[in-house]
LUMKOL-342430 format. One record per residue: x, y, z of N, C-alpha, C in turn. Coordinates in steps of 0.2 Angstrom, whole numbers, padded with zeros to 4 digits, always signed. Example, Ala and Ser with C-alpha at 12.3 -4.5 7.8 and 13.67 -1.06 7.14 Angstrom:
2
+0066-0028+0039+0062-0022+0039+0066-0016+0039 +0064-0011+0035+0068-0005+0036+0064+0000+0039 
END
This chain:
259
-0003+0051+0062-0008+0048+0058-0005+0043+0054 -0007+0037+0053-0005+0031+0049-0006+0034+0042 -0001+0032+0037-0002+0034+0030-0008+0031+0027 -0010+0026+0029-0016+0023+0025-0023+0023+0029 -0023+0026+0035-0029+0026+0039-0032+0033+0040 -0038+0034+0039-0041+0040+0039-0041+0042+0047 -0043+0049+0048-0042+0052+0054-0046+0048+0060 -0053+0046+0058-0057+0043+0062-0061+0038+0058 -0058+0032+0059-0061+0026+0055-0069+0025+0057 -0071+0026+0063-0078+0025+0065-0082+0030+0061 -0080+0035+0058-0084+0040+0055-0085+0038+0048 -0082+0032+0046-0082+0030+0039-0087+0025+0037 -0091+0027+0031-0096+0022+0028-0093+0020+0021 -0094+0014+0020-0092+0011+0013-0098+0008+0010 -0100+0012+0004-0106+0010+0001-0105+0006-0005 -0108+0000-0006-0108-0004-0011-0114-0004-0016 -0113-0004-0022-0119-0004-0027-0120-0011-0029 -0114-0014-0030-0115-0021-0033-0112-0026-0028 -0115-0032-0028-0112-0037-0023-0105-0040-0026 -0104-0039-0032-0098-0041-0035-0092-0037-0032 -0093-0031-0029-0087-0027-0027-0086-0028-0019 -0090-0033-0016-0089-0034-0009-0082-0036-0007 -0078-0040-0011-0071-0041-0009-0067-0035-0008 -0068-0030-0013-0064-0024-0013-0066-0020-0006 -0073-0020-0005-0075-0016+0001-0072-0020+0007 -0072-0026+0008-0069-0030+0013-0061-0028+0014 -0058-0028+0008-0051-0026+0009-0050-0019+0011 -0054-0014+0009-0054-0007+0012-0055-0007+0019 -0060-0011+0021-0062-0011+0029-0056-0014+0033 -0053-0019+0030-0047-0022+0034-0042-0017+0035 -0041-0012+0030-0036-0007+0031-0038-0001+0035 -0044+0001+0033-0047+0008+0035-0052+0008+0041 -0055+0002+0042-0061+0001+0047-0067+0004+0043 -0072+0006+0047-0078+0008+0044-0083+0003+0044 -0089+0005+0041-0095+0001+0041-0097+0000+0033 -0098-0006+0031-0100-0008+0024-0107-0008+0024 -0110-0005+0019-0117-0006+0017-0118-0010+0011 -0123-0015+0012-0124-0019+0007-0132-0018+0005 -0134-0014+0001-0141-0012+0000-0145-0017-0003 -0142-0022-0007-0146-0027-0010-0149-0032-0005 -0147-0031+0001-0150-0036+0006-0157-0033+0009 -0158-0027+0007-0165-0024+0009-0169-0022+0003 -0173-0026+0001-0177-0025-0005-0183-0020-0004 -0184-0018+0002-0190-0014+0003-0189-0007+0001 -0183-0004+0000-0181+0003-0002-0176+0002-0008 -0177+0007-0013-0172+0008-0018-0165+0010-0015 -0160+0008-0018-0153+0010-0016-0153+0017-0014 -0155+0022-0018-0154+0029-0017-0158+0031-0011 -0163+0028-0010-0167+0030-0004-0164+0027+0003 -0161+0021+0002-0157+0019+0008-0151+0023+0009 -0147+0025+0004-0141+0030+0005-0143+0036+0008 -0149+0039+0006-0151+0045+0009-0153+0044+0016 -0155+0039+0018-0156+0037+0025-0150+0037+0030 -0145+0035+0027-0138+0034+0030-0133+0040+0029 -0135+0044+0024-0129+0049+0022-0126+0053+0028 -0130+0055+0032-0128+0060+0037-0126+0056+0044 -0126+0049+0043-0123+0046+0049-0116+0045+0049 -0112+0047+0044-0105+0046+0043-0102+0053+0041 -0096+0054+0043-0093+0060+0041-0089+0059+0035 -0088+0053+0033-0084+0051+0027-0087+0045+0024 -0087+0045+0017-0090+0040+0013-0085+0037+0008 -0084+0031+0007-0081+0028+0001-0087+0025-0003 -0087+0027-0009-0092+0025-0014-0089+0020-0019 -0090+0014-0019-0087+0009-0024-0092+0008-0030 -0091+0012-0035-0096+0013-0040-0093+0018-0046 -0097+0018-0051-0095+0024-0056-0097+0030-0053 -0093+0035-0055-0094+0042-0053-0101+0045-0054 -0104+0043-0060-0110+0045-0061-0116+0043-0057 -0115+0036-0054-0120+0034-0050-0119+0037-0043 -0113+0039-0041-0112+0042-0035-0115+0049-0035 -0114+0053-0041-0117+0059-0041-0125+0059-0041 -0128+0054-0044-0135+0053-0044-0138+0052-0037 -0134+0048-0033-0136+0046-0026-0135+0053-0022 -0130+0057-0023-0129+0063-0019-0134+0069-0021 -0137+0068-0027-0142+0073-0029-0147+0075-0024 -0148+0081-0022-0152+0083-0017-0150+0083-0010 -0144+0080-0009-0142+0079-0002-0137+0084+0000 -0133+0087-0004-0128+0092-0003-0131+0098+0000 -0128+0101+0005-0130+0107+0008-0125+0112+0008 -0119+0111+0011-0113+0116+0012-0107+0112+0012 -0102+0115+0009-0095+0112+0010-0092+0111+0017 -0095+0115+0021-0093+0115+0028-0097+0110+0032 -0102+0107+0030-0105+0102+0033-0106+0095+0030 -0106+0095+0023-0107+0089+0019-0101+0084+0021 -0103+0078+0022-0098+0072+0022-0094+0072+0017 -0088+0070+0018-0083+0069+0012-0085+0063+0009 -0084+0063+0002-0086+0057-0002-0080+0056-0007 -0077+0050-0007-0072+0047-0012-0075+0042-0016 -0075+0042-0022-0077+0037-0027-0071+0032-0029 -0072+0026-0028-0067+0021-0030-0071+0016-0035 -0068+0016-0041-0071+0012-0046-0070+0004-0045 -0074+0000-0048-0074-0007-0046-0068-0011-0047 -0063-0008-0051-0057-0011-0053-0052-0009-0048 -0053-0004-0043-0049-0002-0038-0043+0002-0042 -0044+0006-0047-0039+0009-0051-0038+0017-0048 -0044+0020-0047-0044+0027-0046-0048+0029-0040 -0045+0032-0035-0049+0035-0029-0050+0042-0030 -0056+0044-0031-0058+0051-0033-0061+0055-0028 -0058+0060-0026-0060+0065-0021-0066+0069-0024 -0072+0067-0022-0078+0070-0026-0081+0075-0022 -0082+0075-0016-0086+0080-0012-0082+0082-0005 -0082+0088-0004-0079+0090+0003-0072+0089+0003 -0068+0091-0002-0061+0089-0003-0057+0092+0003 -0058+0099+0004-0054+0102+0009-0057+0101+0016 -0063+0104+0016-0066+0105+0023-0068+0098+0026 -0070+0094+0022-0073+0087+0024-0067+0082+0024 -0061+0083+0021-0056+0078+0021-0056+0073+0016 -0060+0074+0011-0060+0069+0005-0053+0069+0002 -0050+0074+0001-0043+0074-0002-0038+0069+0002 -0038+0070+0008-0034+0065+0012-0037+0058+0012 -0043+0057+0012-0046+0051+0012-0045+0047+0005 -0045+0051+0000-0043+0048-0007-0036+0045-0007 -0031+0048-0003-0024+0046-0003-0025+0039+0002 -0029+0040+0007-0029+0034+0011-0032+0028+0007 -0037+0029+0003-0040+0023-0001-0035+0021-0006 -0032+0026-0009-0027+0024-0014-0021+0020-0011 -0019+0022-0006-0013+0018-0002-0015+0011+0000 -0022+0011+0002-0024+0004+0005-0025-0001-0001 -0027+0001-0007-0028-0004-0012-0024-0003-0018 -0019+0001-0018-0014+0002-0024-0018+0006-0030 -0022+0011-0028-0026+0015-0033-0022+0021-0034 -0024+0025-0039-0021+0032-0040-0026+0037-0037 -0023+0041-0033-0028+0046-0030-0029+0052-0035 -0035+0054-0035-0037+0059-0040-0040+0065-0036 -0036+0071-0036-0038+0077-0032-0039+0082-0037 -0044+0086-0037-0045+0091-0042-0046+0098-0040 -0046+0099-0033-0046+0105-0030-0041+0110-0032 -0042+0116-0034-0037+0120-0037-0030+0121-0033 -0031+0121-0026-0025+0122-0023-0020+0117-0024 -0022+0110-0024-0018+0105-0025-0016+0104-0032 -0021+0106-0037-0019+0105-0044-0014+0109-0047 -0013+0115-0043-0008+0119-0046-0001+0118-0043 +0000+0113-0038+0006+0112-0036+0010+0107-0040 +0016+0109-0042+0020+0105-0047+0025+0100-0045 +0027+0100-0038+0033+0096-0036+0030+0090-0033 +0034+0084-0034+0033+0078-0030+0040+0076-0027 +0040+0074-0021+0046+0073-0018+0046+0065-0016 +0051+0062-0019+0052+0055-0017+0057+0054-0011 +0055+0050-0006+0059+0049+0000+0060+0042+0001 +0066+0040+0003+0069+0034+0006+0073+0035+0012 +0072+0031+0017+0076+0033+0023+0078+0026+0027 +0082+0027+0032+0084+0021+0036+0078+0021+0041 +0078+0015+0044+0073+0014+0049+0074+0018+0055 +0068+0021+0058+0069+0025+0064+0072+0032+0063 +0072+0034+0057+0075+0041+0056+0071+0046+0059 +0074+0051+0062+0070+0057+0065+0067+0061+0060 +0062+0065+0063+0058+0070+0059+0063+0075+0057 +0068+0077+0061+0072+0082+0060+0077+0081+0054 +0079+0074+0054+0083+0072+0048+0080+0072+0042 +0073+0070+0042+0069+0071+0036+0068+0078+0034 +0067+0082+0038+0067+0089+0037+0073+0092+0034 +0079+0091+0037+0085+0093+0034+0086+0091+0027 +0085+0085+0026+0086+0082+0019+0082+0085+0014 +0075+0086+0015+0071+0089+0011+0072+0096+0010 +0074+0100+0015+0075+0107+0014+0081+0108+0010 +0086+0104+0011+0092+0105+0007+0091+0103-0001 +0087+0098-0002+0086+0096-0008+0082+0101-0012 +0077+0104-0008+0073+0109-0012+0077+0115-0013 +0082+0117-0010+0085+0123-0011+0081+0129-0011 +0081+0133-0016+0076+0139-0017+0069+0137-0019 +0068+0131-0020+0061+0129-0021+0057+0130-0015 +0050+0131-0016+0046+0131-0010+0042+0125-0008 +0042+0123-0001+0039+0118+0001+0031+0118-0001 +0029+0124-0001+0022+0125-0003+0020+0123-0010 +0025+0122-0014+0023+0119-0021+0024+0112-0021 +0024+0108-0016+0025+0101-0015+0018+0098-0015 +0016+0094-0020+0009+0091-0020+0009+0085-0016 +0014+0081-0016+0014+0075-0012+0021+0072-0011 +0022+0068-0006+0028+0064-0005+0027+0057-0006 +0031+0054-0010+0030+0047-0012+0036+0043-0009 +0034+0037-0007+0038+0032-0004+0036+0025-0006 +0040+0020-0003+0039+0013-0004+0035+0010+0002 +0031+0005+0001+0027+0002+0006+0030+0001+0012 +0037-0001+0012+0040-0003+0018+0041+0003+0023 +0041+0009+0020+0041+0015+0024+0034+0018+0025 +0029+0015+0024+0022+0018+0025+0021+0020+0032 +0024+0017+0037+0023+0018+0044+0029+0021+0048 +0033+0024+0044+0040+0026+0047+0038+0032+0051 +0039+0032+0058+0037+0038+0062+0039+0045+0060 +0046+0045+0058+0048+0052+0057+0045+0055+0050 +0044+0050+0045+0041+0052+0039+0034+0054+0040 +0030+0050+0044+0023+0052+0046+0023+0059+0050 +0027+0060+0054+0027+0066+0058+0028+0072+0054 +0033+0071+0049+0035+0077+0045+0029+0079+0040 +0026+0074+0037+0020+0075+0033+0014+0078+0037 +0013+0076+0043+0008+0078+0047+0009+0086+0049 +0015+0087+0050+0017+0094+0052+0016+0099+0046 +0017+0097+0040+0017+0101+0034+0011+0100+0030 +0006+0095+0032+0000+0094+0029+0001+0092+0022 +0006+0087+0021+0007+0085+0014+0005+0078+0013 +0001+0076+0009-0001+0069+0008+0005+0064+0006 +0004+0058+0007+0009+0053+0005+0006+0048+0000 +0010+0047-0005+0008+0042-0010+0013+0036-0009 +0010+0030-0008+0014+0024-0006+0013+0019-0012 +0019+0017-0014+0020+0012-0020+0022+0005-0017 +0020+0000-0020+0022-0007-0017+0029-0008-0020 +0032-0013-0016+0039-0014-0017+0039-0018-0024 +0034-0021-0026+0034-0025-0033+0034-0019-0038 +0030-0014-0037+0030-0009-0042+0036-0005-0043 +0039-0004-0037+0046+0000-0038+0051-0005-0041 +0051-0011-0039+0056-0016-0042+0055-0016-0050 +0049-0016-0052+0048-0016-0060+0050-0010-0063 +0051-0004-0059+0053+0002-0063+0059+0005-0060 +0065+0002-0062+0072+0004-0059+0074+0010-0062 +0070+0015-0061+0071+0022-0064+0076+0026-0059 +0082+0024-0060+0087+0028-0055+0093+0030-0059 +0096+0036-0057+0102+0038-0059+0108+0035-0056 +0107+0032-0051+0113+0029-0047+0110+0023-0043 +0112+0017-0044+0109+0011-0040+0113+0011-0033 +0109+0008-0029+0111+0008-0022+0112+0000-0020 +0118-0002-0019+0119-0009-0017+0116-0010-0010 +0116-0006-0005+0113-0007+0001+0106-0008+0000 +0102-0003-0003+0095-0004-0004+0093-0010-0008 +0098-0012-0013+0096-0018-0017+0097-0024-0012 +0101-0025-0008+0102-0030-0003+0097-0030+0002 +0095-0025+0005+0090-0024+0011+0083-0023+0009 +0082-0021+0003+0075-0019+0001+0073-0023-0005 +0078-0025-0009+0076-0029-0015+0075-0024-0021 +0076-0018-0021+0075-0013-0027+0082-0009-0027 +0083-0006-0033+0089-0003-0034+0089+0004-0032 +0083+0007-0030+0082+0013-0028+0075+0015-0025 +0074+0020-0021+0067+0021-0019+0065+0028-0021 +0069+0033-0019+0066+0040-0020+0065+0042-0027 +0070+0040-0032+0068+0042-0038+0063+0039-0042 +0062+0032-0041+0057+0028-0044+0050+0031-0042 +0050+0031-0035+0043+0033-0032+0041+0040-0034 +0046+0045-0034+0044+0052-0037+0042+0052-0044 +0045+0048-0048+0043+0048-0055+0037+0044-0056 +0035+0039-0053+0029+0036-0053+0023+0040-0051 +0024+0044-0046+0019+0049-0044+0018+0054-0048 +0022+0056-0053+0021+0061-0058+0023+0059-0065 +0018+0056-0068+0020+0053-0075+0022+0057-0080 +0020+0064-0079+0022+0069-0084+0028+0073-0082 +0031+0071-0076+0036+0075-0073+0043+0073-0075 +0048+0076-0073+0055+0075-0075+0059+0077-0068 +0064+0073-0067+0069+0074-0062+0072+0081-0062 +0071+0085-0057+0074+0091-0056+0080+0091-0051 +0079+0086-0046+0084+0085-0041+0085+0077-0041 +0090+0075-0044+0091+0067-0043+0093+0066-0036 +0094+0059-0035+0095+0057-0028+0100+0061-0024 +0097+0064-0018+0101+0068-0014+0101+0064-0007 +0107+0063-0004+0108+0059+0002+0110+0064+0007 +0107+0063+0013+0110+0067+0019+0107+0063+0025 +0112+0061+0030+0110+0058+0036+0105+0052+0036 +0106+0048+0031+0102+0042+0031+0095+0043+0028 +0094+0049+0024+0088+0050+0020+0090+0052+0013 +0087+0049+0009+0088+0050+0001+0081+0053-0001 +0082+0059-0005+0077+0063-0008+0078+0064-0015 +0073+0063-0019+0073+0065-0026+0067+0070-0027 +0067+0075-0032+0062+0079-0033+0060+0079-0041 +0054+0078-0042+0051+0078-0049+0046+0084-0050 +0047+0088-0055+0043+0093-0057+0038+0092-0063 +0032+0093-0062+0027+0092-0067+0029+0096-0073 +0029+0093-0079+0031+0097-0085+0026+0103-0087 +0020+0102-0085+0015+0108-0086+0013+0112-0080 +0017+0110-0075+0016+0114-0069+0009+0113-0065 +0006+0108-0066+0000+0106-0063-0001+0099-0062 -0005+0096-0058-0006+0089-0056-0008+0085-0061 -0005+0079-0062-0007+0074-0067-0012+0069-0064 
END
């Protein structure tokens, strides 16, 4: 699976409340596919009634609106976590992608990361299993690196720490579609957080600069800045560890739960 694409783009609905947010919806559709709904074009029914009519037509929804509006639209629609469509709320400024409904069973947690990576937002996941995971792994790697080499580097960097405590893997946008990294994350069901090259460049938070990365990517490091940006309350517990073309850094949340 692509790091920014949901499992089945044809199942995705994008609901707009305001016409002013249409450019954001179009940007999402360009990355994720799906159907955009513009309810202001139909004056015969109120927006909530229109949403009710379409709610079960998609397995996943992105709601571009305030969370409160999304909650009111969903009132009376929810039946079971096993059958309800996944709902992610994205604010109009594109800052936060919130997994609101059907986080595990419906895939809203995964969709929140897809939305965040598509527009540069922060994914917000509040289900207890994810919230109690305290580790973030930053990864940089050479092009075409194998999944086995990704695994070897992460395993050795973790040491006695458990992979089950890893909340997410963070990397730079240039590695967003790296096959070995994608395969590793899919195998272990770990979401990926992608940061833009510009954001990484603006945060040269490294214990050791890399001339090769500076010359070829334009930043002084990848794994440490990405891991630190993904956990704003965290601190490095494993600084840059290199093995067979893979660089890994590990950050642990100071309070032991997700930020």
